[in-house]
N, C-alpha and C positions, 0 to 999 in steps of 0.2 A: 214203510208200512206207515202210516197212521195209529194217531192216539188210537186209535175205535178197534187193532187188527188183532184178533187173541194172540200175543207173541209167547204166550207161556204153555199153552196146550190148544196147537190148534190138530184138531182131528181128523181135519180133512189132510187125504192125501199120505205122507208115507208115518209121520205118526200115531197114527190111530196102529201098524204093521207094529210096534211098539209092545202092547199087550199081547201076540201073538209069541212072547216069548214068556212068558208068563205057564209054569207046568201048574196045571191046577190040581194034581195030584196034591202035587206040597202043598199049596196053598188049601188046598181045604182040611189038610194034616192041620198045620199052621193055623189056619180056624177053630177046628176044634181046640186046641189049645192055649189057643190070649180064650173061647168061650167060658174054656175048665178056668183058668187062672183070676178071670175078670167073677163068673161064679161063687171062686173059693173067695174073694174078696165078698161076695154080698152076703153070705152064709154067713163067713163073719161074724159081719156089722147086725145080721140078720134084719137090716134093710139096703135099699138102692135100688136101683133101677135094669131091672137085669132084662127087656126087651127093647130097647133103644139101645143098650150096651150086643147086646147078639146079633141085633139084625144090621148093626157098621161092621160090623167086622172084616167083611173082604172088602167094602169100599176103602177103607184105609189098610189093607195088608195092599187093594192093588194100586194104590196109592203111593204106595214106601213101596215095593217091589218093581213098580214099574221102569222105572230109570227116570224120569218125569220131574220126583221130587228132589230138592235140593239137602241136606240133611244129614249130616256128622255126631252120631249119635255123643261122639270124646269132645267135642265140640258144639254140642246142644245150639246156642241161642249165639253162632256165629252175623253175625250180619247179613253176612251173603244169602243166608237160608232163604228159602222158603217160607211162606207166614204159616200155618195151622189152624186156624180159629175155629172152636169148637161151638159150633151156636147151642147146641143143648149141651148145659154145661150139667146137668145128671150124668152121661156116659161116663166116669172117670171110674167106671170099672173095666170099659176097655180100655182106654188110654191109659190103667193102671199097668193090661196083664197085658198089654204090646210092650211097652218101657225092659217087665220083667222079662219078655224073651226076648227082650233087646239084650240089655246089660248083663243076663246071665246067659247069653252065645260068646257077650264078645269074653266074659267072668271067664265058661269054659273051653276061649280059646286059645286063653293063655293073659289073654289083653290087660296090663291092668289098667286103674282108672280111679280116680277120688269121688265115691260114693257120695259123698255131700257139697263137693264141688261142683258136679252135676247137676245134682239134685236126684241121683238118679231112683227109680225103683226098682226092691232089691223082692226074691217071694217072702222072707215074713214081715215085707211092709202093709202087705194086701191081711194079716191077720192081723190089722189092725186100722183096715177100713171104715171110716166114722165114729172113728174113737182121740178122747182130746188129745192125745197124745200122739198120732199116729195121719197118715191120708183125710185129708178130704172128701168129702163128699160130689164136690162140683170141682171147675175144673179151674187151677190155681195159675196163674201165668208161670211158678215159678220152677213151675218140671218141662222138659226136652216137648217136645210135638206139641207145644199148649202157650200160646201168644197172648191169649189176653184173657183172663183169668170169668169166664161164665156159669153163669147161674140160671137165671130164668130164659125158655127155649126163646127165641127169638130177640136178642138183641146182641148176639155172635154176629148178626148179620149188618150190623152197621155200621158195627165195632172193624170187622171186614170192611166194609165201604171205605172204610175212614182208614185206617190202617195202607190203603194199593191210593187212595189220594193221595195221603202223602209220599207217600213212598211215589210214583207218578210224579209229583209236583218235585223233586230233587235227585229226576232223572234217574232212577232206579228202576 
């Protein structure tokens, strides 16, 4: 393969069949739950961006559930993980809602983890969204599923290009 061939997400041929494994009914329920969690954060803060977060839920679910995205919530900053850059850094309600779903599911399954070490978001965190002692209104790279601190829409693309160039130069 040349350096210009898409090697990570080749939707031509058999890779496209991976998406047929997604259960639309379950995904719709998960999307509703993530939206509800996002709106809890927004309502608690009386501030936030519901439209951006709500409109991207299915995209994020497709990425996470397709089997194409390498991410371990118990080792979220593993150097071998795939990177996720939020170009719209104000979509944190979506990020936080998704993380609550992930870590609450792990907790209910009896899986033990250090919330602070992982910077895991738990339901109570949503009640302090955009408060001085709570989770911020823009993406911060300390959290799982966030690899660049972003704010203004658009600068995430240049950050992602820089990360990709660095990884390519290192042979990753």
